[in-house]
N, C-alpha and C positions, 0 to 999 in steps of 0.2 A: 545533475539526477533532471530539472526540470525541464531540461531533452530530452530527454530521455524517453519523456514520458508523454511531451506531447505530445512525441512523434511514432510512438504508440499506439495512442487515437490514432490519432489522424491515418496513420495504417488500415486501422481499425472499422473507422468510416467510410475508407476508401475499397473494401474489399467486400465490405458488413461481415466482420464475421469476430466475435466474443476474444477473441485467442491473437500470441503472436506466439508461433512458434519463433522457441529455445528466447524468448523472452527476458523468461524472469533469467535462465543462468546470461545472458548480455548486462545481464543490474550492471551501469558503472560501478570500480570497489570505494567501499566507503573512503577513499582517502583525497574526495572531488564533494567531500561538505563543508557549508560552515554558507556564511553572507546568506543562510534565509532567514526569515523572522518566524520565531517558535510559534509566534498564537496562527501561527497562518496554516504554517503546515500542519496543526495543530488540524485547526477544524476543517481543511481541505481532506484528515484526514475522518474526521467525524462525516464529513461528506460524500468520500467513497464508501463506508462501511453501511453506509444508510443505501449506496446502490448498490449494494454488494448483497442475490441472493440469497445468504446460509444453505450453500446443498454441500453442506456435511462430505456423506461419505463422498459424494461428485467433484469435490471440490477438481482444481487445475489450475496446478500454479501456472504458465500460461496464460489465462485469464486475465487481458486485458485491467482487469478491475487488480488481481493484485499484483497486479508488474505494477501497476504506477501505486499505490496503498507499500510494498515493498520497501520504493524509493523512498519515499516519506519515511518510510520506518530508517531506511541507509543515511539521511536528509536528520533526523530526528534524534537518535539513540545506539548508531556510530555501524548499526546492522536486520539484517532482516531477522523481523520474532516469525517466531511459530505461529501459522493460520491452520486450521484443520476446517474447512470450512461452515466456520459457524461465530456470528459476529459479537453473543453475550458469553460466550471463553476462552475469546478472543480479550473481550472489556477487561474479565479477570485477573489473568492472565499481565497484562498491563498491568492496574490497579495494584496486580500483587508489589510488580519491581517500582513505579513511577505513581505512584496517587494523584497526585497531581496536573501532571497531564493522562489521568483518564478520566480526571474528572470537567478539562475544556475537552475532551472528546464527545466526554458524554452528555 
């Protein structure tokens, strides 16, 4: 997961783009998770959410921020969580399911 995230970020830097074509669809399966520090993953998620532009209706699944956040979600929750381009709505949904994790992210 982390390797895939790093590859996506590197591709974006090299190409000068903010998205990866088919990047979201190619996120590795959840059975590759494990061995990651929960605290580090949640803090990295918080950092990514600060980078998000909260594009709402213009949200793009293949945005590199969305791809990397989704990889962290697979590590932490077992699968990608619904994200509609709004950090506040996302955090409210996370808080409903995992209040202790939401507190760390916030």
